[in-house]
C-alpha positions as CSV (number, residue, x, y, z in Angstrom):
1,M,292.2,125.0,131.5
2,K,288.8,128.2,130.6
3,S,290.5,131.6,131.5
4,D,288.6,133.1,134.8
5,L,290.0,136.5,135.8
6,S,288.2,136.5,139.1
7,A,289.3,133.6,140.3
8,P,291.6,133.3,143.4
9,P,295.9,134.8,142.7
10,A,297.5,131.5,141.7
11,A,295.1,130.3,139.6
12,A,293.9,133.8,138.1
13,D,298.0,133.9,137.5
14,D,297.4,130.8,135.7
15,G,294.5,131.1,133.8
16,L,296.3,135.1,133.1
17,A,299.3,133.5,131.7
18,E,297.0,130.7,130.1
19,L,295.0,134.0,128.3
20,S,298.4,135.3,127.0
21,A,299.4,132.5,125.6
22,R,296.1,132.1,123.7
23,L,295.5,135.8,122.8
24,R,298.9,137.2,121.9
25,Q,299.2,136.6,118.3
26,P,295.3,137.5,118.0
27,L,295.8,140.4,119.4
28,M,299.2,141.0,117.7
29,A,297.2,141.1,115.0
30,Y,294.2,143.1,115.9
31,F,297.1,145.9,116.3
32,R,299.3,145.1,113.8
33,R,295.9,145.6,111.2
34,R,295.5,149.3,112.8
35,T,298.7,150.5,113.9
36,A,300.7,149.4,111.3
37,D,303.5,149.6,113.1
38,A,304.7,145.9,114.9
39,A,306.5,148.0,117.9
40,E,303.0,149.7,118.8
41,A,301.5,146.9,118.5
42,E,303.5,144.9,120.8
43,D,303.4,147.6,123.4
44,L,299.6,147.8,123.2
45,T,299.2,144.2,123.2
46,Q,300.7,144.3,126.6
47,E,299.1,147.1,128.3
48,V,296.2,144.7,127.9
49,F,297.6,142.1,129.6
50,I,298.8,144.7,132.4
51,R,295.2,146.4,132.4
52,A,293.4,142.9,132.8
53,L,295.7,142.1,135.3
54,R,295.1,145.2,137.3
55,R,291.4,144.5,137.2
56,E,291.5,141.1,138.3
57,G,289.1,140.3,140.9
58,E,287.1,143.4,140.2
59,T,285.4,142.8,137.0
60,D,282.8,139.5,136.7
61,V,284.5,137.9,133.8
62,R,281.8,135.6,131.9
63,S,284.2,135.5,128.9
64,A,287.9,136.3,129.5
65,D,288.5,136.7,125.5
66,A,285.5,139.0,125.1
67,Y,286.7,141.1,128.3
68,V,290.3,140.9,126.7
69,F,289.3,141.9,123.2
70,T,287.1,144.9,125.1
71,I,290.5,146.3,126.9
72,A,291.9,145.9,123.2
73,A,288.7,148.2,121.6
74,N,289.1,150.9,124.5
75,L,293.0,150.8,124.2
76,M,292.1,151.9,120.3
77,R,289.7,154.7,121.5
78,D,292.0,155.7,123.9
79,R,295.2,156.3,121.6
80,A,292.7,158.2,118.9
81,R,291.6,160.3,121.3
82,R,295.2,161.2,122.5
83,R,296.1,161.5,118.5
84,A,293.0,163.9,118.5
85,A,293.9,166.3,121.4
86,R,297.6,166.0,120.3
87,S,296.8,167.0,117.0
88,A,294.4,169.6,117.7
89,N,296.9,171.9,118.5
90,R,299.0,171.5,115.7
91,H,296.8,174.1,113.3
92,V,298.2,176.7,111.8
93,S,296.1,179.4,112.0
94,L,294.9,181.4,109.3
95,D,294.5,184.5,111.2
96,P,297.5,187.2,110.0
97,L,297.0,188.3,113.7
98,A,297.0,184.8,115.3
99,P,300.8,184.1,117.5
100,R,302.9,181.8,115.6
101,G,306.3,179.9,116.2
102,P,308.3,177.2,118.4
103,H,305.6,177.2,121.4
104,L,302.7,176.2,118.7
105,D,304.4,172.5,118.5
106,L,305.4,173.1,115.1
107,P,307.7,171.6,113.0
108,A,311.1,172.2,113.5
109,E,312.0,173.8,109.5
110,D,308.9,176.3,110.5
111,S,311.6,178.0,113.0
112,S,314.6,178.7,110.2
113,A,315.4,182.7,109.4
114,E,313.5,182.4,106.4
115,S,310.3,181.5,108.1
116,V,310.6,184.1,110.8
117,L,311.9,186.6,108.0
118,I,308.1,186.0,106.6
119,D,305.9,185.9,109.6
120,R,307.9,189.3,110.8
121,E,306.8,190.9,107.2
122,R,303.6,189.3,107.7
123,L,303.3,191.1,110.9
124,R,304.3,194.5,109.7
125,L,302.0,194.5,107.0
126,A,298.9,193.5,109.2
127,L,300.0,196.3,111.5
128,A,299.8,198.4,108.3
129,A,296.1,197.2,107.2
130,L,295.4,197.9,110.5
131,E,297.0,201.6,110.9
132,E,294.2,201.9,107.6
133,L,290.9,201.0,109.0
134,P,288.8,203.5,110.5
135,E,289.5,204.0,114.2
136,R,286.1,202.1,115.2
137,T,286.6,199.8,112.8
138,R,290.8,199.0,114.5
139,H,289.4,199.5,117.9
140,V,286.4,196.7,117.2
141,F,289.2,194.3,116.0
142,I,291.6,194.8,118.4
143,L,289.0,194.4,121.8
144,F,287.7,190.5,119.4
145,R,291.1,189.3,118.6
146,V,293.5,190.5,120.5
147,E,291.5,191.3,124.0
148,K,289.9,188.4,123.3
149,M,286.4,190.2,124.7
150,R,283.0,188.8,123.6
151,Q,281.0,191.0,120.6
152,A,278.7,191.7,123.4
153,E,280.8,192.8,125.8
154,I,282.6,195.2,123.2
155,A,278.6,196.5,122.3
156,D,277.7,196.9,125.3
157,R,281.4,199.2,126.1
158,L,281.7,200.8,123.5
159,G,277.2,202.1,123.0
160,I,276.9,199.9,119.6
161,S,274.7,196.9,118.9
162,V,276.3,193.1,118.8
163,S,275.3,193.6,114.7
164,A,277.4,196.7,114.2
165,V,280.2,194.9,116.4
166,E,280.2,192.0,113.9
167,K,279.9,193.9,111.0
168,H,283.1,196.1,112.2
169,V,285.3,192.6,112.9
170,V,283.8,191.3,109.4
171,R,285.1,194.5,107.5
172,A,289.0,194.2,109.6
173,A,288.8,191.0,108.7
174,A,288.4,191.2,105.1
175,H,290.7,194.1,104.5
176,L,293.7,191.7,106.2
177,A,292.8,189.4,104.2
178,R,293.2,191.4,100.9
179,R,296.3,192.7,102.5
180,I,298.3,190.4,103.7
181,R,298.3,187.9,100.1
């Protein structure tokens, strides 16, 4: 029986059942190769058939097999995007003034007592290093890094050039990097 997802409801159900029986194993193999997780492969395979069922009648499908594997490829792309978005928030900043802690989804071991003490010491060193800077350099750096102002805004506010702002920021960052190793 030829599968046709745009057929009438009873025929579409039969077609989907036949399609599922014929393509379940190839889909499972496709997902297993890409995820290395049998349970996730099963979930993704089920999701393919759910999406195909939801779309029945909405699209004219010439080749149900190709359509099902297009859905599978789209699922893998969606999965990769979700993972990339999640891991984008899991970086650890090298900026000594960047906030750190449990709100950044860091692993539990990073919130240990030792880690808290290390972070407090780094903060103490950063504050001490900031105090060592000339007042204008410190002020520019705080406006840029803490207040998140754009360099052009800082230049306008302080009556200096954008180039001068850049130099102050670089000088302050270099000083902090040397002092907080």
